[in-house]
N, C-alpha and C positions, 0 to 999 in steps of 0.2 A: 440604412436598412434596419428594420426592427427585428429581424430573425434570419435564420438560415434559409437559403433558397431551396425549395424542394426540387428534386430532379424531374425533368420533363417526362411526360408519358411516353414519348417516342424514343427515349433513350438519350445517350450523350451525357456530358458532364454538367449541363445546365448553364454554361457560360453564354453570355450574350454575344451576338454577332449582327452585322448589318443585314444579313439575309434573313434573320428571324422575323423582322417586321418590315414589310414592303413600304417603300416610300409613299406610294399612293394612298395608304390607309392611316398615315400618321395623324393627320388632322382629325379624321373620324374617331380614332382611338382617344385622342386628347379630349374631344367633345364628350364622348361617352364616359370617360373617367371622371370628368368634372361633374357631369350630371349625376352619376352614382354617388359621389361624395356629397353633393348638395342634397340629394334625397335622403341619404343616410343621416346627414347632420340634422335635417328637418325632423326626421322620425325620432331621433334621440332627444332633440329639444322638446318635441311635443310630448314624448313619454315622460321626460323629466317634469314638464309642467303639469301633466295629469297626476303624477305621483305627488307633486307638491300640493296640489289642490286636495287630493285624497287624504294626505297626511293632516292638513289643516282641518278637514271635515271630521276625521277620526279623533284627533287629539282634542277637539272642542266638545266631543260627546253630544253633539246637537241632536242626533237621531235617537240616542238613548234617553235623553230627557223627554223627548216627545213620545217615546214608547212606554215610559215609566208612569203608570197611573197612580193616583193618590191613594186609592183604596188598598193597595198592596205594598205601599212604600215602606211599611214597617213589618213586613212579614218575612218568611224564610226566602222569598224571592229576592231579598237584598243580596243574597249570595250570588244569584244568577246575574244581577246587574253589576255586582262587583267584578265578576269574571268577564262580563261584556266590556266593562271599563278597562280591565287589564288587557283584554284582547285588542280593543281599539288602541290602547297605548302602545302595545307591542307592534301591531301592524302599522300604526301611524309613525312611530319612530323608525321602523324599517323603511317605510316609504320615503321619509326624509333622507335616509342614507342612500336609497336607490336613486332619488332625484339628484342628489349631489354627485353620485357616481356617474349617472348618465350625462350630466352637464360636463363633467371632466372628460368623458369619452367623446363628446361632441367637439371639444376644443381643438384637437388636431385637424378636424375637418373644416375649420373656418378659413375664410379668404381663399376659397377654391378658384375664384375668378382671376386672381393674380397669376396663378400657374397657367391658366388658359390664355391670358393676355401675353405672357412670356412666350408661350409656344407659337402664338399667332405672329408675334414680332419676329421670331426666329424664322418662321416659315416665309413671311414677307421679305425678310432680308435675303433669303435664298433666291426668291423668285424675282426680286427687283434690284438687280445690281446697278451700280452707277453706270450711266452710258459713257461710252468712249467719245471724246470730243475730237472731231476731224475738221480741219480748215484748209481747203485747197487755195493755192495762190492764183491770182488772175493775171498776174503779169505774164505776158507772152514771152518776154525775153528770158524768163526764168523757167520755161516749160520743161526744158531738159532736166534742169536741176530739180524742178518740182517733180518731174516724173521719177527721177532717181530717188528723190526724197519720199515720193509717194510709195515707190516700191519698198523703200526701207521701212517707211511707216506701215505699209501693208504687212510686211513681215513682222514688224513689232506688234501691230494690232493682232495678227494671227497668233503670235506667241502669247500676247496678253489674254486673248480669248481662250487659248488653251490652258493658260494658267488659271483664268477665271473658272473654266470648266472643272479643272482639278480642285480649285478651292471650293467650288460649288459642291463637288462630290464629297470632299472632306467635311464640309459643313453639314450636308445632308446626312452623311453617315454619323457625324457627331450628334446632330439633333435627334436622329432616330434612336441612337443608343441612349441619349439622355432621356428621351421620351419613354423608351422601354424601361429604363431604370426608375423613372418617376412613376410609371404605371405599376411596376412591380412593388415599389414602396407603398403606393396607394392600396393595392390589393392586399398586401401583407398587413398594413395598418387596419384596413377594414376587417380583415379576418380576425385579428387580435381584438379589435373593438367588439365584434359580434360575439366572440368567445366570452369576453368579460361581461357583455350585456346578458348573455345566457346565464352565467354564473351568478350575477347580481340578482336576476329574477328568481333563480332557483333558491338562493339564500332567503329572499323575501318570502317565497312560498313555503319554505321549510319553517321559518319563524311563524308564519300564519297558521300552518298546520299544527305546530306545537300549542299555540294559543287555543286553537279549536279543540284539541284533545282535552285540555283542561276544562274548557267550557262544556264539552260533551260529558265529562265525568260529573260535573255539578248538575247538569240537566238530567243525567241518568239517575242521580241519587235523590231527585226531588220526590217528596211524598205529598201527594195531592191532599190526603186527609189531614196531614200535619199542617200544610199551608192553609187549608180551610179553617182548621182549628185555631191557628195563630191569627187568622183574620178575625175570627170571632172574639178572641181575647183582646186584640188591639182596638176593636170597636165595641167593646162591651158597654152596654148601658143598663144600669140597675133596673130601670122601669121595664126593660124588655127581657133581659137575660135572667134576672132573678124573679122566679115565680113567687107569688105572694100567698097563695092559699094555704099551703102546708106551714109556712112560716107563721101565719096568723093563728093556725091551729096550735102550733107549738107555744106561742105566746099565751094563748088561752089556757092550754094545759099547765103551763108553768105558773100562771096566776093561781089556779086552784091548788096545785101542788105546793106552792110556797105558803099559802094560807094554812094548809094542813100541817106543814112543817112547823109553822109558828105556833099552832095550837098544841102540837105534840111536844114542842120545846118547853111549853109552860109546865108540863107535868114531869119533866126531867130535870135533874139537878144541873146547875150551871157548870160544876166541876166535879167529875167523878173521883178525882184524887183528894177532894176536900169534903168528904162526907162525915159529919160530926154527930149524927143522931140515928138511932135505929128506927125511929118513927118516920123517916123519909119514905115516901110512897113506894119508890122503886125497890127499896130494900125490904119494906114491910110486906109487899106483895109476894116476895120470894123467900121470906123468912131468913133474910141475910142480915147480919149485924155489921157494925163498923169494924169490929175485930176481923171479920171475914175479909173485908176490903183491905185491911192492913196486911193480911196474909197474902192476898193476891199481889199487892204492890211489892212485898218482900220477895216473892218468887221472881217477879220481873227483874228487880234490882240484883238478885243473886246471879243472873245470867251474864252480866256485863263486867268488863274488866274494870272500868271506872264508873260505877253507878252514881247518879246524883241522888243523895239521900235527903235533900232538903224537903222534898215533898213525898218521897217514897215511904218514909217512916214517919207517920203522923203522930202516933202515941208515944208517951214517954216510956212505957213498959216495953220490955224486949219482946219481939215477935218470935215465936218458936219456928224453927226451920224444919220440923218433922213433917210438915204438910206439903213439902215441895213435890213429893212423888205423886200427890193427888192430881196435879195438873198434867201429868204425863201418863197416867194410868189409863190404858185403852178402855177399860170397863167403867170405872167410876168417873173418869174425866169426861167421857162422852156425854154422860148425863149432866155433868157440871156445866159444860159449855152450851147446853141447850138454853141456859138462863141468859136472857138478854143483858142483865146487869153485869154478869161475869164477863161477858165479851166486851162490854163497854169499858169496864175498869181495866182489863188487861190491855186493850188497845190505847186507852188514855195514858196508861203508864208507859207503854212503848213510844207513843208520840212525844211524851215529855222527855224520855231518855234520849231520843234521837237528836235532840238539840245539844246534848252534853257529851255524847260519846256513842258510837255505833259499833264498837268492837266488842265481841263476845268472848268469853272464855271457852275452852274446848268443851268442857262439861256443860256450860250454859248454852252453847250452840246446839248440842244434842237435845237438851231439855226444851229449848225454845222451838226446835223443829217438831218435836213430838207434840208440844202444846198447841202450836199453830195448826198442825194437822188435825187435831181434835177440834180446835176452834172452827176450822173450815167445815168439818162435818156438821157442827152446830149451825153454821151459816147456811149450809145446803138444806138442812132439814127445816129450818125456820124461814127460809127465803130472805136472809139478811144480806142484801147486796152491799149495803154501806160498809159493814164490817169486812166483808170479803174483799171489797175494793181497797180498803186500807191495808189488809194483809198482802194484797198484790203489790202494792208500793213498797211495803216493808221488806218483802222477800228480796228486793233488789237493793236494799239499804244496809241491813245488818250483816256482819260477817265475823268470822274468827280467823286468826292467823295460826297456821299449822305448817311446820316445815318451810317457813319463810314464804308462804303462799296464802293469799286471802281466799277464803271459802265463804261464799254467800249462801243465804238460805234458799235461794231460788231453785238450785238443782234438786233439793230434797222435797220441795213443795210442788214442783211442776207436774208431778204425776197424780195429783189429787183429782178426783172425778169432777170437782166443781168447775174446773177450767174447761171441761168437755161439754158443758151445757150451754146451749145457745141463749137460753133465757138470761143467764148471768151476764153475758157480754151485752145483750140488748139492754138489760136493766142498768148495767154499769154505765153505758154510754148515756142513757137517759138521765141517770143520777148526775153524771158529770156535766151534762148540758144544763140541767136544772140548777146545780150549784153555781155554774158560771153565769147563767142569766140572773141569778139572785144578786150578783155583784153589780149589775146594772140597775139603775133606777128607772122604772117605768111608771111615772106618775099619772099619765093619761092613758085611758083605755085605747087599744089600737083602733077601734071603730070610730073614735072621735078625732083621730089624727088627720092632718091634711095629706094630700097625695104625696108630696115630697117627703114629709116626715115619715109616712108609712113606708115609702121606698127605702129611706135610710134605716128604719127599724128592720126591714127585711134583710138588708145587707148585714146589719149587726148580728141578727139571728143566724144567718148562714155562715158568717165568720166564726161564731161560737161553735156551731156544729162541725165546721171544717177543722177547727183547732182540736176539738175533742176527738174526732175521728183520726186525725194525724197522730195524736198521742196513743190511741188504742191500737193503731196499726203496729207500732213497735212493741206494745205490751203483748199483743196476741202472738207476735213472732217470738218473743221471749218465752212464752208459755207453750211453745212447740205446736202451734197450729200451723197447718200447711199454707203455702202461698195461695193455693186454690181456695181454701176456706176463708183466708183473710180477704182475698179479692172478691169473693161472693158477699162477704159481710159488708165491705166498703161499698160495693156496687148497690146492694140492697138498701143500705142506709142513705146513700147519696140520692138514689132515685126516689126513695120514700119521702125524704124531706125536700126534694126538688132543689138540690144545690145547683149552682151555676155550672156551666160546662167547663170553665177553666178550673174550678175547684175539683170537680169530679176527675178531670184528666190529671190534675196534680196529685190527687190521692192514689189513682191507679199507677202513676209513675213512681210514687213512693213505695207502693207494694212491689212493683217490678224491680226496684233497686234494693230491696231487702237482701241482706246477706244471711241466707238460711243454709246451714251446712248440710244437713241430711233431710232433704225435702221429702224423701220417700218414707221417713219415719213420722210424718205428721199424724196426729191422733184424731180419730174419728169423733164426731159429735154424738153424744149419747141420745138414745131414744128418738122420739119423733121430732125433737127440736131441730134436727138437721134440715128438715124441709123448710123451716122458717128462713133459712139463709137464701132460699130461692123463690119462694112463693108468697109468703105473708108480707103484708105491708107493715113497715116497722112500727108505727104508733099503735098498731093493733096487737103487738106482742104481749102487752100487759092489759088486755081488756078486763081481766079480773085479777085480783091480788093473789099472790102465791098462797098455798095452804098454810094456815096459821098453826101455831103450836097448841092445838086444842087438847092434846093429851096432858099438857101441864096442868090444866084445870082439874083433871081427874085425880091428880096426886095431892091436891090441897085437901087436907083432912086425913091423908093416909100416912105415907112414910115420912116425907119431909116436914110435916107439921108436928111431928112428935118431939122435935128438939128445937131449941132456939139457936139458930145459926147452923152453918154447914161444916164449920171447922171447930173441933173441940179445943178448949183452952187448957186442958189438963192432960198430961200424959196418961192418966189412969182411965180416962173416959174413952170408950171404944166407939166413938161416933162414926169413925170411918167404916166400920162394919155395918152400922145402921144405914149410912149413905149408900154403900154398895148394895145392900138389900133393897133400899128404896129405888135405886137405879134399875135393878132387875124387875121390880114391880112395874116401874114406869115403862120399860121396854116391852113388857107383855101387854100393857094397856095400849101402847102405841101400835103394836102389831094388831091387836083386836079392833082398834078404831079405824085403821087404814085398810084392813082386809076387805075385799069386795063382798 
């Protein structure tokens, strides 16, 4: 017995008795019990076989391979097929366990025919007892004895028949009770097997549902646009995805711009820190002497903790320190920084010093902040993007240490109005692109290149634009432009130069990943240049050059021409007052020339 017997529905203690199963239905019950066991065994075996076949099919991933097309094999759909593989592995493994369990459940039901044969033999034994052998004597002389013996044998046969009937009744009752017990065992075994079958199937379904939940999460998180974009990236072909027209326009622009740079470089000194004669053109045009250059270099050197004096102090005579306040004076200094050569010397000295030490003294920090602020005013008025771009990099380089904390120049320069002009950022990017393209050698004009070489050139140009834009994304964030303004700028430049789709998406992703603390504090773009972020085509930002410093020509022959040099060499000379007066005259002339 596999378990406790349940009490019958009609009451009683549930114990077996001969009267519970009539003799006439024993054979029929045995036949039905054997048939039920046989059918149940066949069902379990077929279920085990089907689960085995399904597990082999799932674990081999044959249908996933047929479902997985080549064109999206390297896209974000990989996650879906990975989850399908995991689902198949889970369900296939569970199917193997279910098949093994069903095979074990079918084992007790094997050899059901033996039980049937045993019951038939018992039944036949009851119905076919051995016959009683009787042999009468033919001898006449022994008739009486035979009659007496026959009577005795009759009585014996009668007694034997009665005993056989009693034995038959006992055997029938025993066979009936054994049949009922076997039937009860079979029913209880089948009940337990069916319960285990249901539990096994439920466990398999639970595992399948868990795997389907994970798959549903992955499918629910799919982004169709991202999948399509990844498909474009995986199958990018330069001849198709990189448009050529704007890249060729940029190459043509760079060629002309590079030639202009070469011509301008011929009229400029090779090293602004090594000017040895007052007759140099850039000095002579602005009435500046070599001594004035030494004063500028001395001012820059005085700002640093460990200045490099090997090239900062060029003359043997000592340079006076009384002129340092000129570089930070808001009135006289503003006129001073309008001179191109002054800006070039100051920045050349700073570039030289950054290779030897970038730490400023506390006083030097304040002086350099004031000087660079005035220098940026000069850049803004004269449209000097190159110098302003250098200041942008230096603002994140030089620092002073105060109370065990490093203070960079950037927080004190970030509020300058130059950073709020869209023209500056556009020109700065163009300047960076031009300088980077100048590092590549383009010996053959683009129109003479083969198709493959031209496609490679387009990719190179787009990579240069992409690299410069990536750098300016972080620079614009450092100078407190809002995320919206940076995104507009990147979007405009990328579309104007027709960057590839993957480069544009990478730039927008970089903008989205920027860590901007107070986005609501973003500064607005000044003037009408704000519209250029959304409407103008980028190469058209500089159709005409920025306004030149025409007012400077009006001062030649007036104030600044009265003295030789802008810094006096003697304490007794009051050329600072003359310079201040000349600056006031110059401001009035600028106002008159620029007034509508």
